[in-house]
C-alpha positions as CSV (number, residue, x, y, z in Angstrom):
1,M,52.5,-12.2,1.5
2,P,52.8,-15.0,-1.0
3,A,51.7,-14.3,-4.6
4,G,48.7,-16.8,-4.4
5,P,47.0,-15.2,-1.3
6,M,47.8,-11.7,-2.6
7,R,46.0,-12.5,-5.9
8,R,43.0,-13.9,-4.1
9,L,42.8,-10.8,-1.9
10,L,43.1,-8.6,-4.9
11,F,40.3,-10.6,-6.7
12,S,38.1,-10.4,-3.6
13,S,38.6,-6.6,-3.3
14,V,37.7,-6.1,-7.0
15,L,34.7,-8.3,-6.7
16,V,33.4,-6.4,-3.7
17,L,33.9,-3.1,-5.5
18,L,32.1,-4.3,-8.6
19,V,29.1,-5.5,-6.5
20,A,29.0,-2.2,-4.6
21,Q,29.0,-0.3,-7.9
22,A,26.2,-2.5,-9.3
23,V,24.1,-2.0,-6.1
24,A,24.7,1.8,-6.2
25,G,23.7,1.9,-9.9
26,E,20.6,-0.1,-9.3
27,A,19.6,2.2,-6.4
28,A,20.1,5.2,-8.6
29,D,17.9,3.7,-11.3
30,Y,15.1,3.0,-8.8
31,E,15.3,6.5,-7.4
32,R,15.0,7.9,-11.0
33,E,12.1,5.6,-11.7
34,R,10.3,6.6,-8.5
35,A,10.7,10.3,-9.5
36,E,9.2,9.6,-12.9
37,L,6.4,7.7,-11.3
38,L,5.6,10.6,-9.1
39,E,5.2,12.9,-12.1
40,E,2.9,10.4,-13.7
41,V,0.8,10.2,-10.6
42,R,0.6,14.0,-10.5
43,R,-0.6,14.0,-14.1
44,D,-3.3,11.4,-13.4
45,V,-4.5,13.3,-10.3
46,N,-4.8,16.5,-12.5
47,L,-6.9,14.5,-15.0
48,T,-9.3,13.3,-12.3
49,R,-9.3,16.4,-10.1
50,Q,-13.1,16.8,-10.5
51,E,-13.8,13.3,-9.3
52,L,-11.3,13.6,-6.5
53,G,-12.5,17.1,-5.5
54,K,-9.0,18.4,-5.3
55,D,-6.3,19.6,-7.7
56,A,-3.3,18.0,-6.0
57,L,-2.4,15.4,-3.4
58,D,-1.1,16.2,0.1
59,P,2.7,16.7,-0.2
60,R,3.1,14.2,2.7
61,V,1.6,11.5,0.6
62,L,3.7,12.3,-2.4
63,D,6.8,12.3,-0.2
64,V,6.2,8.9,1.1
65,L,5.2,7.5,-2.3
66,G,8.6,8.8,-3.5
67,R,10.5,7.0,-0.7
68,V,8.9,3.6,-0.3
69,P,10.8,1.0,-2.5
70,R,7.9,-0.5,-4.5
71,H,10.4,-3.0,-6.1
72,E,10.7,-4.7,-2.7
73,F,7.0,-5.4,-2.7
74,V,6.7,-7.1,-6.1
75,P,7.9,-10.6,-7.2
76,E,11.6,-10.5,-8.1
77,A,10.8,-11.5,-11.7
78,L,8.7,-8.3,-12.0
79,R,11.1,-5.8,-10.4
80,R,11.9,-4.2,-13.7
81,H,8.2,-3.2,-13.9
82,A,7.9,-2.1,-10.3
83,Y,7.7,1.7,-11.0
84,L,5.2,1.5,-13.8
85,N,1.9,3.1,-12.9
86,R,-0.1,-0.1,-13.1
87,P,-1.1,-3.0,-10.9
88,L,1.1,-6.1,-10.9
89,P,0.4,-9.8,-9.9
90,I,1.8,-10.9,-6.6
91,G,0.5,-14.5,-6.7
92,Y,-2.5,-16.3,-5.4
93,G,-4.8,-14.4,-7.7
94,Q,-3.9,-11.1,-6.0
95,T,-2.3,-7.9,-7.2
96,I,-0.3,-4.9,-5.9
97,S,-2.4,-1.9,-6.7
98,Q,-1.6,0.8,-9.2
99,P,0.5,3.5,-7.5
100,Y,-2.1,6.2,-8.6
101,I,-4.8,4.3,-6.8
102,V,-2.6,3.8,-3.7
103,A,-1.9,7.5,-3.7
104,I,-5.4,8.8,-4.0
105,M,-6.8,6.3,-1.5
106,T,-4.1,7.3,1.0
107,D,-4.7,11.0,0.4
108,L,-8.5,10.8,0.7
109,L,-8.1,9.2,4.2
110,E,-6.7,12.5,5.3
111,T,-4.7,10.9,8.1
112,E,-2.7,12.7,10.8
113,S,0.6,11.6,12.3
114,G,-0.9,10.2,15.5
115,D,-3.7,8.2,13.8
116,K,-4.3,4.5,14.0
117,V,-5.3,2.9,10.7
118,L,-6.9,-0.4,9.8
119,E,-6.1,-2.0,6.4
120,V,-8.1,-4.9,5.0
121,G,-6.1,-6.8,2.4
122,T,-2.4,-6.7,3.2
123,G,-1.3,-8.3,-0.1
124,S,2.4,-7.6,-0.5
125,A,2.2,-4.9,2.2
126,Y,3.0,-1.9,-0.1
127,Q,-0.1,0.0,1.0
128,A,0.7,-0.7,4.6
129,A,4.3,0.6,4.1
130,I,2.9,3.8,2.6
131,L,0.6,4.3,5.5
132,A,3.4,3.5,8.0
133,G,5.2,6.6,6.8
134,L,2.2,8.8,7.7
135,V,0.6,7.5,10.9
136,D,1.5,6.2,14.3
137,K,0.2,2.6,13.9
138,V,-1.1,0.4,11.1
139,F,-3.1,-2.8,11.6
140,S,-3.3,-4.9,8.5
141,I,-5.3,-8.1,7.8
142,E,-4.7,-10.6,5.0
143,I,-6.9,-13.7,4.4
144,I,-4.4,-15.7,2.4
145,P,-1.9,-17.2,4.9
146,E,1.0,-17.4,2.5
147,L,0.7,-13.7,1.6
148,G,0.1,-12.7,5.2
149,E,3.3,-14.4,6.3
150,S,5.5,-13.1,3.5
151,A,4.2,-9.6,4.1
152,R,5.0,-9.9,7.8
153,R,8.6,-11.0,7.0
154,R,9.0,-8.3,4.4
155,L,7.8,-5.5,6.7
156,S,10.1,-6.7,9.4
157,R,13.1,-6.9,7.0
158,L,12.5,-3.4,5.8
159,G,12.1,-1.9,9.2
160,Y,8.4,-1.0,9.2
161,D,8.0,-1.7,12.9
162,N,4.8,0.3,13.3
163,V,2.8,-2.2,11.2
164,S,1.0,-5.1,12.9
165,T,-0.3,-7.9,10.6
166,R,-2.5,-11.0,11.1
167,V,-4.1,-13.6,8.9
168,G,-7.9,-13.5,9.1
169,D,-11.1,-12.4,7.4
170,G,-10.9,-8.6,7.2
171,Y,-14.7,-8.2,6.7
172,Y,-14.9,-8.4,10.5
173,G,-12.1,-5.9,11.1
174,W,-9.8,-6.1,14.1
175,E,-12.0,-5.5,17.1
176,N,-9.3,-5.8,19.7
177,H,-7.6,-2.6,18.4
178,A,-10.7,-0.6,17.4
179,P,-11.7,2.1,17.0
180,F,-9.7,3.3,14.1
181,D,-9.2,6.8,12.9
182,A,-9.3,5.5,9.3
183,I,-9.9,2.3,7.5
184,I,-8.8,1.3,4.0
185,V,-10.1,-1.7,2.1
186,T,-8.0,-2.9,-0.8
187,A,-10.5,-5.5,-2.2
188,A,-14.0,-5.0,-3.6
189,A,-16.9,-5.8,-1.4
190,G,-20.6,-6.1,-2.4
191,H,-21.5,-3.6,0.4
192,V,-19.7,-1.7,3.2
193,P,-19.2,-4.3,6.0
194,P,-21.1,-3.3,9.1
195,P,-18.3,-4.4,11.4
196,L,-16.0,-1.9,9.8
197,L,-18.5,0.9,10.2
198,D,-18.8,0.0,13.9
199,Q,-15.0,0.0,14.3
200,L,-14.6,3.4,12.6
201,E,-13.9,6.2,15.1
202,P,-16.5,9.1,15.0
203,G,-14.9,11.7,12.7
204,G,-13.1,8.9,10.8
205,R,-13.0,8.1,7.1
206,M,-13.0,4.8,5.2
207,L,-12.0,4.1,1.6
208,I,-13.5,1.0,0.1
209,P,-14.2,-0.3,-3.5
210,V,-17.8,-1.5,-3.7
211,G,-19.1,-3.7,-6.5
212,S,-18.7,-7.2,-7.8
213,A,-15.8,-8.7,-9.7
214,F,-17.9,-8.9,-12.9
215,A,-19.6,-5.5,-12.8
216,V,-18.6,-1.8,-12.3
217,Q,-17.0,-1.1,-9.0
218,H,-16.8,2.3,-7.4
219,L,-14.3,3.6,-4.9
220,M,-16.4,4.9,-2.0
221,L,-15.4,7.4,0.6
222,V,-17.3,6.7,3.8
223,T,-17.3,9.2,6.7
224,K,-18.7,8.9,10.2
225,S,-19.6,12.2,11.8
226,D,-18.9,13.0,15.5
227,D,-22.5,11.9,16.3
228,G,-22.2,8.7,14.4
229,E,-24.0,9.6,11.2
230,I,-22.7,7.7,8.2
231,R,-22.3,9.4,4.8
232,S,-20.8,8.1,1.6
233,R,-19.9,9.3,-1.9
234,Q,-18.7,7.6,-5.0
235,V,-15.2,8.9,-6.0
236,L,-14.5,7.1,-9.3
237,P,-14.8,3.7,-11.0
238,V,-12.1,1.2,-10.1
239,A,-11.2,-2.5,-10.6
240,F,-10.1,-4.6,-7.6
241,V,-10.0,-8.2,-6.8
242,P,-13.0,-9.3,-4.7
243,L,-13.0,-9.4,-0.9
244,T,-13.2,-13.0,0.1
245,G,-14.2,-14.8,3.3
246,Q,-17.0,-16.8,4.9
247,H,-19.2,-13.7,5.0
């Protein structure tokens, strides 16, 4: 082989090797950061165990939290902050929730592997990805078209094929696929939307922040008994962007 092509081949091989090493190093960094995040979430759960009514989260929830690549669900410019235990902006006035909040809301749903879950407020789809690792099917609604479309593409690219998304007003739920074993709302509503209560399966659970954007919000755990009786309790104060829509 002539010297010119040989040098080009050698250069290409070295470049591929360097890129592979950089990718491997980045993956190792993210894995370490996820492990550190899990420890911080565990500490936060311990500090709020009285409000949560439990000393530790379901190991299944922690396992999924430790596997889902949160850096894929934040804007590229913020990836270095992806595994901090705090919310981050994702555009259009919306945020990706703090991992601790994602963890406790997911845990309090008490889902089982065969469940069907409705999420109101897809955002970047991080919460949907967490749920996808725990249940059979996730249906997620986003009111902002740009976020809904980017979330759909992201979920497809990352292989979360048990999540269905659509753009629409989540206040009214997704009646075509109701009832749901669990419902999670990731934006603050002034009250619990009656359509969501109707679409909750008897025996099901709902987590929803209730309150206005300019006042104290509380994370509410809503349960529906087998005979349809609705009960709720305040879990802890939270801060979410408001649920929007024509309602």
